[in-house]
Every structure is written in C-alpha cells, then in structure tokens.
N, CA, C, O and CB atoms as a CASP TS submission, in Angstrom:
PFRMAT TS
TARGET T0000
AUTHOR 0000-0000-0000
METHOD Language model
MODEL 1
PARENT N/A
ATOM      1  N   UNK     1     199.040  60.800 182.793  1.00  0.00           N
ATOM      2  CA  UNK     1     199.818  60.984 183.992  1.00  0.00           C
ATOM      3  C   UNK     1     200.293  59.625 184.500  1.00  0.00           C
ATOM      4  O   UNK     1     199.501  58.691 184.624  1.00  0.00           O
ATOM      5  CB  UNK     1     198.999  61.721 185.064  1.00  0.00           C
ATOM      6  N   UNK     2     201.564  59.521 184.786  1.00  0.00           N
ATOM      7  CA  UNK     2     202.135  58.285 185.298  1.00  0.00           C
ATOM      8  C   UNK     2     202.052  58.300 186.822  1.00  0.00           C
ATOM      9  O   UNK     2     202.379  59.298 187.465  1.00  0.00           O
ATOM     10  CB  UNK     2     203.607  58.106 184.819  1.00  0.00           C
ATOM     11  N   UNK     3     201.607  57.172 187.392  1.00  0.00           N
ATOM     12  CA  UNK     3     201.444  57.058 188.842  1.00  0.00           C
ATOM     13  C   UNK     3     202.326  55.944 189.378  1.00  0.00           C
ATOM     14  O   UNK     3     202.434  54.877 188.774  1.00  0.00           O
ATOM     15  CB  UNK     3     199.969  56.799 189.213  1.00  0.00           C
ATOM     16  N   UNK     4     202.946  56.199 190.500  1.00  0.00           N
ATOM     17  CA  UNK     4     203.766  55.215 191.190  1.00  0.00           C
ATOM     18  C   UNK     4     202.977  54.690 192.381  1.00  0.00           C
ATOM     19  O   UNK     4     202.226  55.445 192.999  1.00  0.00           O
ATOM     20  CB  UNK     4     205.130  55.827 191.641  1.00  0.00           C
ATOM     21  N   UNK     5     203.130  53.412 192.716  1.00  0.00           N
ATOM     22  CA  UNK     5     202.406  52.872 193.861  1.00  0.00           C
ATOM     23  C   UNK     5     203.171  53.148 195.157  1.00  0.00           C
ATOM     24  O   UNK     5     204.219  53.793 195.146  1.00  0.00           O
ATOM     25  CB  UNK     5     202.173  51.358 193.686  1.00  0.00           C
ATOM     26  N   UNK     6     202.630  52.649 196.276  1.00  0.00           N
ATOM     27  CA  UNK     6     203.227  52.920 197.591  1.00  0.00           C
ATOM     28  C   UNK     6     204.633  52.362 197.727  1.00  0.00           C
ATOM     29  O   UNK     6     205.402  52.838 198.561  1.00  0.00           O
ATOM     30  CB  UNK     6     202.357  52.345 198.680  1.00  0.00           C
ATOM     31  N   UNK     7     204.990  51.356 196.919  1.00  0.00           N
ATOM     32  CA  UNK     7     206.327  50.768 196.943  1.00  0.00           C
ATOM     33  C   UNK     7     207.264  51.424 195.937  1.00  0.00           C
ATOM     34  O   UNK     7     208.370  50.942 195.691  1.00  0.00           O
ATOM     35  CB  UNK     7     206.244  49.282 196.669  1.00  0.00           C
ATOM     36  N   UNK     8     206.800  52.540 195.354  1.00  0.00           N
ATOM     37  CA  UNK     8     207.574  53.294 194.365  1.00  0.00           C
ATOM     38  C   UNK     8     207.844  52.472 193.102  1.00  0.00           C
ATOM     39  O   UNK     8     208.913  52.556 192.498  1.00  0.00           O
ATOM     40  CB  UNK     8     208.896  53.754 194.976  1.00  0.00           C
ATOM     41  N   UNK     9     206.833  51.670 192.721  1.00  0.00           N
ATOM     42  CA  UNK     9     206.917  50.835 191.530  1.00  0.00           C
ATOM     43  C   UNK     9     205.907  51.338 190.518  1.00  0.00           C
ATOM     44  O   UNK     9     204.767  51.642 190.870  1.00  0.00           O
ATOM     45  CB  UNK     9     206.670  49.338 191.867  1.00  0.00           C
ATOM     46  N   UNK    10     206.317  51.427 189.265  1.00  0.00           N
ATOM     47  CA  UNK    10     205.419  51.828 188.196  1.00  0.00           C
ATOM     48  C   UNK    10     204.642  50.605 187.733  1.00  0.00           C
ATOM     49  O   UNK    10     205.232  49.658 187.213  1.00  0.00           O
ATOM     50  CB  UNK    10     206.198  52.475 187.017  1.00  0.00           C
ATOM     51  N   UNK    11     203.331  50.615 187.916  1.00  0.00           N
ATOM     52  CA  UNK    11     202.472  49.505 187.494  1.00  0.00           C
ATOM     53  C   UNK    11     201.864  49.822 186.134  1.00  0.00           C
ATOM     54  O   UNK    11     201.851  50.975 185.703  1.00  0.00           O
ATOM     55  CB  UNK    11     201.356  49.234 188.541  1.00  0.00           C
ATOM     56  N   UNK    12     201.365  48.798 185.468  1.00  0.00           N
ATOM     57  CA  UNK    12     200.716  49.003 184.175  1.00  0.00           C
ATOM     58  C   UNK    12     199.548  49.955 184.331  1.00  0.00           C
ATOM     59  O   UNK    12     198.754  49.831 185.263  1.00  0.00           O
ATOM     60  CB  UNK    12     200.243  47.666 183.578  1.00  0.00           C
ATOM     61  N   UNK    13     199.446  50.902 183.418  1.00  0.00           N
ATOM     62  CA  UNK    13     198.359  51.868 183.419  1.00  0.00           C
ATOM     63  C   UNK    13     198.261  52.468 182.021  1.00  0.00           C
ATOM     64  O   UNK    13     199.151  52.275 181.192  1.00  0.00           O
ATOM     65  CB  UNK    13     198.581  52.978 184.501  1.00  0.00           C
ATOM     66  N   UNK    14     197.204  53.177 181.769  1.00  0.00           N
ATOM     67  CA  UNK    14     196.978  53.728 180.436  1.00  0.00           C
ATOM     68  C   UNK    14     198.155  54.578 179.968  1.00  0.00           C
ATOM     69  O   UNK    14     198.530  54.507 178.798  1.00  0.00           O
ATOM     70  CB  UNK    14     195.705  54.557 180.422  1.00  0.00           C
ATOM     71  N   UNK    15     198.745  55.381 180.856  1.00  0.00           N
ATOM     72  CA  UNK    15     199.857  56.247 180.490  1.00  0.00           C
ATOM     73  C   UNK    15     201.181  55.493 180.381  1.00  0.00           C
ATOM     74  O   UNK    15     202.136  55.997 179.791  1.00  0.00           O
ATOM     75  CB  UNK    15     199.988  57.359 181.498  1.00  0.00           C
ATOM     76  N   UNK    16     201.241  54.299 180.943  1.00  0.00           N
ATOM     77  CA  UNK    16     202.469  53.499 180.926  1.00  0.00           C
ATOM     78  C   UNK    16     202.108  52.027 180.783  1.00  0.00           C
ATOM     79  O   UNK    16     202.244  51.263 181.739  1.00  0.00           O
ATOM     80  CB  UNK    16     203.309  53.735 182.215  1.00  0.00           C
ATOM     81  N   UNK    17     201.645  51.615 179.590  1.00  0.00           N
ATOM     82  CA  UNK    17     201.233  50.228 179.416  1.00  0.00           C
ATOM     83  C   UNK    17     202.419  49.271 179.455  1.00  0.00           C
ATOM     84  O   UNK    17     203.563  49.658 179.215  1.00  0.00           O
ATOM     85  CB  UNK    17     200.485  50.068 178.108  1.00  0.00           C
ATOM     86  N   UNK    18     202.117  48.025 179.759  1.00  0.00           N
ATOM     87  CA  UNK    18     203.114  46.964 179.744  1.00  0.00           C
ATOM     88  C   UNK    18     202.833  46.112 178.514  1.00  0.00           C
ATOM     89  O   UNK    18     201.694  45.711 178.275  1.00  0.00           O
ATOM     90  CB  UNK    18     203.078  46.104 181.069  1.00  0.00           C
ATOM     91  N   UNK    19     203.861  45.844 177.745  1.00  0.00           N
ATOM     92  CA  UNK    19     203.709  45.010 176.555  1.00  0.00           C
ATOM     93  C   UNK    19     204.185  43.606 176.887  1.00  0.00           C
ATOM     94  O   UNK    19     205.271  43.424 177.438  1.00  0.00           O
ATOM     95  CB  UNK    19     204.501  45.597 175.343  1.00  0.00           C
ATOM     96  N   UNK    20     203.369  42.615 176.551  1.00  0.00           N
ATOM     97  CA  UNK    20     203.710  41.214 176.797  1.00  0.00           C
ATOM     98  C   UNK    20     204.218  40.610 175.489  1.00  0.00           C
ATOM     99  O   UNK    20     203.591  40.743 174.438  1.00  0.00           O
ATOM    100  CB  UNK    20     202.475  40.412 177.349  1.00  0.00           C
ATOM    101  N   UNK    21     205.362  39.948 175.580  1.00  0.00           N
ATOM    102  CA  UNK    21     206.013  39.370 174.406  1.00  0.00           C
ATOM    103  C   UNK    21     206.092  37.860 174.529  1.00  0.00           C
ATOM    104  O   UNK    21     206.021  37.306 175.626  1.00  0.00           O
ATOM    105  CB  UNK    21     207.415  39.959 174.220  1.00  0.00           C
ATOM    106  N   UNK    22     206.240  37.199 173.376  1.00  0.00           N
ATOM    107  CA  UNK    22     206.486  35.766 173.329  1.00  0.00           C
ATOM    108  C   UNK    22     207.437  35.507 172.165  1.00  0.00           C
ATOM    109  O   UNK    22     207.310  36.115 171.103  1.00  0.00           O
ATOM    110  CB  UNK    22     205.147  34.953 173.174  1.00  0.00           C
ATOM    111  N   UNK    23     208.384  34.607 172.371  1.00  0.00           N
ATOM    112  CA  UNK    23     209.263  34.210 171.278  1.00  0.00           C
ATOM    113  C   UNK    23     208.496  33.213 170.418  1.00  0.00           C
ATOM    114  O   UNK    23     208.053  32.168 170.897  1.00  0.00           O
ATOM    115  CB  UNK    23     210.614  33.595 171.810  1.00  0.00           C
ATOM    116  N   UNK    24     208.346  33.554 169.140  1.00  0.00           N
ATOM    117  CA  UNK    24     207.637  32.687 168.194  1.00  0.00           C
ATOM    118  C   UNK    24     208.512  32.522 166.961  1.00  0.00           C
ATOM    119  O   UNK    24     208.897  33.504 166.326  1.00  0.00           O
ATOM    120  CB  UNK    24     206.228  33.276 167.813  1.00  0.00           C
ATOM    121  N   UNK    25     208.825  31.272 166.626  1.00  0.00           N
ATOM    122  CA  UNK    25     209.674  30.978 165.475  1.00  0.00           C
ATOM    123  C   UNK    25     210.987  31.750 165.532  1.00  0.00           C
ATOM    124  O   UNK    25     211.475  32.233 164.510  1.00  0.00           O
ATOM    125  CB  UNK    25     208.938  31.302 164.185  1.00  0.00           C
ATOM    126  N   UNK    26     211.559  31.864 166.740  1.00  0.00           N
ATOM    127  CA  UNK    26     212.842  32.529 166.907  1.00  0.00           C
ATOM    128  C   UNK    26     212.790  34.043 166.919  1.00  0.00           C
ATOM    129  O   UNK    26     213.839  34.685 166.971  1.00  0.00           O
ATOM    130  CB  UNK    26     213.742  32.101 165.843  1.00  0.00           C
ATOM    131  N   UNK    27     211.608  34.638 166.872  1.00  0.00           N
ATOM    132  CA  UNK    27     211.464  36.092 166.878  1.00  0.00           C
ATOM    133  C   UNK    27     210.638  36.534 168.076  1.00  0.00           C
ATOM    134  O   UNK    27     209.720  35.832 168.500  1.00  0.00           O
ATOM    135  CB  UNK    27     210.816  36.581 165.571  1.00  0.00           C
ATOM    136  N   UNK    28     210.968  37.705 168.621  1.00  0.00           N
ATOM    137  CA  UNK    28     210.220  38.268 169.728  1.00  0.00           C
ATOM    138  C   UNK    28     208.974  38.960 169.174  1.00  0.00           C
ATOM    139  O   UNK    28     209.080  39.908 168.397  1.00  0.00           O
ATOM    140  CB  UNK    28     211.096  39.259 170.549  1.00  0.00           C
ATOM    141  N   UNK    29     207.792  38.481 169.579  1.00  0.00           N
ATOM    142  CA  UNK    29     206.529  39.020 169.082  1.00  0.00           C
ATOM    143  C   UNK    29     205.752  39.665 170.221  1.00  0.00           C
ATOM    144  O   UNK    29     205.549  39.048 171.267  1.00  0.00           O
ATOM    145  CB  UNK    29     205.686  37.914 168.413  1.00  0.00           C
ATOM    146  N   UNK    30     205.314  40.918 170.019  1.00  0.00           N
ATOM    147  CA  UNK    30     204.425  41.566 170.983  1.00  0.00           C
ATOM    148  C   UNK    30     203.046  40.956 170.777  1.00  0.00           C
ATOM    149  O   UNK    30     202.502  41.007 169.674  1.00  0.00           O
ATOM    150  CB  UNK    30     204.402  43.145 170.806  1.00  0.00           C
ATOM    151  N   UNK    31     202.470  40.369 171.850  1.00  0.00           N
ATOM    152  CA  UNK    31     201.180  39.701 171.665  1.00  0.00           C
ATOM    153  C   UNK    31     200.006  40.472 172.255  1.00  0.00           C
ATOM    154  O   UNK    31     198.893  40.368 171.740  1.00  0.00           O
ATOM    155  CB  UNK    31     201.228  38.335 172.278  1.00  0.00           C
ATOM    156  N   UNK    32     200.221  41.254 173.335  1.00  0.00           N
ATOM    157  CA  UNK    32     199.154  42.119 173.833  1.00  0.00           C
ATOM    158  C   UNK    32     199.699  43.122 174.834  1.00  0.00           C
ATOM    159  O   UNK    32     200.815  42.985 175.335  1.00  0.00           O
ATOM    160  CB  UNK    32     198.040  41.287 174.474  1.00  0.00           C
ATOM    161  N   UNK    33     198.881  44.141 175.115  1.00  0.00           N
ATOM    162  CA  UNK    33     199.260  45.156 176.090  1.00  0.00           C
ATOM    163  C   UNK    33     198.345  45.084 177.301  1.00  0.00           C
ATOM    164  O   UNK    33     197.231  44.565 177.232  1.00  0.00           O
ATOM    165  CB  UNK    33     199.213  46.560 175.464  1.00  0.00           C
ATOM    166  N   UNK    34     198.831  45.605 178.386  1.00  0.00           N
ATOM    167  CA  UNK    34     198.057  45.640 179.621  1.00  0.00           C
ATOM    168  C   UNK    34     198.284  47.003 180.251  1.00  0.00           C
ATOM    169  O   UNK    34     199.451  47.371 180.380  1.00  0.00           O
ATOM    170  CB  UNK    34     198.464  44.476 180.601  1.00  0.00           C
ATOM    171  N   UNK    35     197.322  47.774 180.646  1.00  0.00           N
ATOM    172  CA  UNK    35     195.892  47.649 180.407  1.00  0.00           C
ATOM    173  C   UNK    35     195.481  48.384 179.152  1.00  0.00           C
ATOM    174  O   UNK    35     196.305  49.142 178.638  1.00  0.00           O
ATOM    175  CB  UNK    35     195.107  48.168 181.592  1.00  0.00           C
ATOM    176  N   UNK    36     194.328  48.239 178.628  1.00  0.00           N
ATOM    177  CA  UNK    36     193.574  47.009 178.836  1.00  0.00           C
ATOM    178  C   UNK    36     194.238  45.902 178.041  1.00  0.00           C
ATOM    179  O   UNK    36     195.016  46.174 177.126  1.00  0.00           O
ATOM    180  CB  UNK    36     192.082  47.177 178.421  1.00  0.00           C
ATOM    181  N   UNK    37     193.945  44.673 178.377  1.00  0.00           N
ATOM    182  CA  UNK    37     194.535  43.570 177.636  1.00  0.00           C
ATOM    183  C   UNK    37     193.932  43.581 176.244  1.00  0.00           C
ATOM    184  O   UNK    37     192.800  43.151 176.025  1.00  0.00           O
ATOM    185  CB  UNK    37     194.298  42.199 178.351  1.00  0.00           C
ATOM    186  N   UNK    38     194.717  44.082 175.324  1.00  0.00           N
ATOM    187  CA  UNK    38     194.250  44.218 173.945  1.00  0.00           C
ATOM    188  C   UNK    38     195.241  43.497 173.040  1.00  0.00           C
ATOM    189  O   UNK    38     196.425  43.831 173.001  1.00  0.00           O
ATOM    190  CB  UNK    38     194.099  45.727 173.534  1.00  0.00           C
ATOM    191  N   UNK    39     194.745  42.523 172.327  1.00  0.00           N
ATOM    192  CA  UNK    39     195.628  41.743 171.454  1.00  0.00           C
ATOM    193  C   UNK    39     196.137  42.588 170.296  1.00  0.00           C
ATOM    194  O   UNK    39     195.423  43.441 169.769  1.00  0.00           O
ATOM    195  CB  UNK    39     194.898  40.506 170.917  1.00  0.00           C
ATOM    196  N   UNK    40     197.382  42.339 169.910  1.00  0.00           N
ATOM    197  CA  UNK    40     197.913  42.969 168.714  1.00  0.00           C
ATOM    198  C   UNK    40     197.287  42.287 167.504  1.00  0.00           C
ATOM    199  O   UNK    40     196.952  41.104 167.549  1.00  0.00           O
ATOM    200  CB  UNK    40     199.472  42.884 168.670  1.00  0.00           C
ATOM    201  N   UNK    41     197.138  43.024 166.457  1.00  0.00           N
ATOM    202  CA  UNK    41     196.522  42.480 165.246  1.00  0.00           C
ATOM    203  C   UNK    41     197.352  41.323 164.690  1.00  0.00           C
ATOM    204  O   UNK    41     198.578  41.407 164.620  1.00  0.00           O
ATOM    205  CB  UNK    41     196.363  43.581 164.181  1.00  0.00           C
ATOM    206  N   UNK    42     196.690  40.270 164.306  1.00  0.00           N
ATOM    207  CA  UNK    42     197.302  39.089 163.684  1.00  0.00           C
ATOM    208  C   UNK    42     198.333  38.388 164.568  1.00  0.00           C
ATOM    209  O   UNK    42     199.251  37.752 164.051  1.00  0.00           O
ATOM    210  CB  UNK    42     197.955  39.486 162.394  1.00  0.00           C
ATOM    211  N   UNK    43     198.195  38.494 165.901  1.00  0.00           N
ATOM    212  CA  UNK    43     199.086  37.767 166.791  1.00  0.00           C
ATOM    213  C   UNK    43     198.254  37.006 167.813  1.00  0.00           C
ATOM    214  O   UNK    43     197.108  37.363 168.085  1.00  0.00           O
ATOM    215  CB  UNK    43     200.081  38.727 167.491  1.00  0.00           C
ATOM    216  N   UNK    44     198.835  35.965 168.369  1.00  0.00           N
ATOM    217  CA  UNK    44     198.161  35.214 169.416  1.00  0.00           C
ATOM    218  C   UNK    44     199.204  34.500 170.255  1.00  0.00           C
ATOM    219  O   UNK    44     200.333  34.279 169.818  1.00  0.00           O
ATOM    220  CB  UNK    44     197.147  34.208 168.820  1.00  0.00           C
ATOM    221  N   UNK    45     198.807  34.146 171.463  1.00  0.00           N
ATOM    222  CA  UNK    45     199.670  33.365 172.347  1.00  0.00           C
ATOM    223  C   UNK    45     199.706  31.943 171.831  1.00  0.00           C
ATOM    224  O   UNK    45     198.662  31.344 171.571  1.00  0.00           O
ATOM    225  CB  UNK    45     199.174  33.412 173.826  1.00  0.00           C
ATOM    226  N   UNK    46     200.895  31.403 171.684  1.00  0.00           N
ATOM    227  CA  UNK    46     201.064  30.015 171.258  1.00  0.00           C
ATOM    228  C   UNK    46     201.522  29.226 172.479  1.00  0.00           C
ATOM    229  O   UNK    46     202.540  29.552 173.090  1.00  0.00           O
ATOM    230  CB  UNK    46     202.097  29.887 170.063  1.00  0.00           C
ATOM    231  N   UNK    47     200.773  28.199 172.828  1.00  0.00           N
ATOM    232  CA  UNK    47     201.123  27.382 173.991  1.00  0.00           C
ATOM    233  C   UNK    47     202.381  26.586 173.654  1.00  0.00           C
ATOM    234  O   UNK    47     202.372  25.795 172.711  1.00  0.00           O
ATOM    235  CB  UNK    47     199.941  26.425 174.397  1.00  0.00           C
ATOM    236  N   UNK    48     203.470  26.783 174.413  1.00  0.00           N
ATOM    237  CA  UNK    48     204.701  26.034 174.162  1.00  0.00           C
ATOM    238  C   UNK    48     204.492  24.542 174.385  1.00  0.00           C
ATOM    239  O   UNK    48     203.627  24.145 175.166  1.00  0.00           O
ATOM    240  CB  UNK    48     205.829  26.544 175.060  1.00  0.00           C
ATOM    241  N   UNK    49     205.265  23.731 173.715  1.00  0.00           N
ATOM    242  CA  UNK    49     205.098  22.273 173.810  1.00  0.00           C
ATOM    243  C   UNK    49     205.404  21.750 175.203  1.00  0.00           C
ATOM    244  O   UNK    49     204.938  20.671 175.571  1.00  0.00           O
ATOM    245  CB  UNK    49     205.994  21.575 172.800  1.00  0.00           C
ATOM    246  N   UNK    50     206.186  22.502 175.994  1.00  0.00           N
ATOM    247  CA  UNK    50     206.546  22.038 177.338  1.00  0.00           C
ATOM    248  C   UNK    50     205.461  22.347 178.373  1.00  0.00           C
ATOM    249  O   UNK    50     205.592  21.929 179.523  1.00  0.00           O
ATOM    250  CB  UNK    50     207.857  22.675 177.770  1.00  0.00           C
ATOM    251  N   UNK    51     204.401  23.059 178.007  1.00  0.00           N
ATOM    252  CA  UNK    51     203.282  23.294 178.910  1.00  0.00           C
ATOM    253  C   UNK    51     202.251  22.199 178.689  1.00  0.00           C
ATOM    254  O   UNK    51     201.748  22.015 177.581  1.00  0.00           O
ATOM    255  CB  UNK    51     202.659  24.707 178.686  1.00  0.00           C
ATOM    256  N   UNK    52     201.943  21.475 179.759  1.00  0.00           N
ATOM    257  CA  UNK    52     200.953  20.391 179.638  1.00  0.00           C
ATOM    258  C   UNK    52     199.558  20.984 179.554  1.00  0.00           C
ATOM    259  O   UNK    52     199.213  21.900 180.301  1.00  0.00           O
ATOM    260  CB  UNK    52     201.048  19.405 180.839  1.00  0.00           C
ATOM    261  N   UNK    53     198.769  20.461 178.646  1.00  0.00           N
ATOM    262  CA  UNK    53     197.394  20.951 178.467  1.00  0.00           C
ATOM    263  C   UNK    53     196.402  19.941 178.977  1.00  0.00           C
ATOM    264  O   UNK    53     195.195  20.174 178.912  1.00  0.00           O
ATOM    265  CB  UNK    53     197.109  21.264 176.996  1.00  0.00           C
TER
END
C-alpha cells in the first residue's frame, strides 16, 4: 500500500522504494534502494574527486 504524507508527498517506503543512482564511468548506476538501504550487487558509492576526504 502506498502512503502519502501530510504534505501530499510520496516518501520512500516498502511499496514505493527510492533508488539512488550515481554516474560512474559515464553510465548511470543504481547503487542502493531506500528503504531499507540495500546495496545493489557488485556496486558501491565512489567518492568523486571533488569531494574532500
């Protein structure tokens, strides 16, 4: 069942997960879903060079 919040916005939930993507080597890669935050097989977040560590 999909649920809308008080602001009439669909938030991430089991029935309507949100997929997080990252551009890697020029391709759009799905890296994990929310909820629950579950990594896709053989993918990982790559820290871009412009993010200071």
